[in-house]
C-alpha positions, -999 to +999 in steps of 0.1 A: +030+144-481+006+118-495-015+128-524-053+126-521-068+098-541-093+115-563-111+083-571-118+077-535-131+112-531-154+108-561-167+075-548-173+090-513-192+120-529-214+095-549-222+075-518-231+107-499-253+118-528-271+084-529-276+084-491-289+120-491-313+114-520-326+082-503-331+101-470-351+129-487-368+104-511-359+121-543-346+106-575-313+112-592-330+135-617-345+157-590-338+194-594-335+221-566-372+228-563-380+191-559-353+187-533-365+218-514-401+204-515-390+170-503-369+187-475-399+207-463-422+177-464-397+156-444-391+184-419-428+188-412-432+150-408-401+143-387-396+175-367-389+168-330-414+194-319-442+179-340-449+154-313-457+117-319-433+106-291-406+094-315-374+089-295-352+091-327-368+123-339-337+144-332-315+120-351-339+117-381-343+155-383-305+159-381-300+135-410-327+153-430-309+186-425-275+170-434-289+155-466-305+188-477-273+207-469-252+182-489-275+182-519-279+220-521-245+233-509-223+202-513-213+205-476-204+170-463-218+158-430-202+132-407-237+118-401-240+108-438-206+091-437-216+070-407-247+056-424-246+022-440-281+027-453-308+053-446-323+046-412-357+060-421-379+048-450-392+080-465-424+074-483-449+095-504-482+079-494-480+043-502-449+044-524-413+039-514-395+069-528-360+054-524-370+027-549-370+036-586-401+016-592-419+033-563-408+067-574-421+060-609-455+048-596-458+079-574-449+101-604-474+083-627-501+086-601-495+123-594-491+134-630-512+111-651-540+095-630-569+117-622 
């Protein structure tokens, strides 16, 4: 019986984590309340019943749910493994949350600018 290569498993978990955080638009330092808030925000924006006529709404919503489940419960999802890069650019207003600079600008604007 072949042994599991633990380094490959760690690399795969790190890739899943990075993809899930990019989908939800949260940073590496985001805690559970921030992840939950980002999940709720993404759900209301990309829910298939919300309208808008988006043909990929079901797929986007499924990816959002997979990302949240992975970040909160650690449960892997095949949809995350199939992604090369996040298919949806999650933004917070005018800032790209998947980009560290965009996240920092959003953070600065929300917590320091009045």
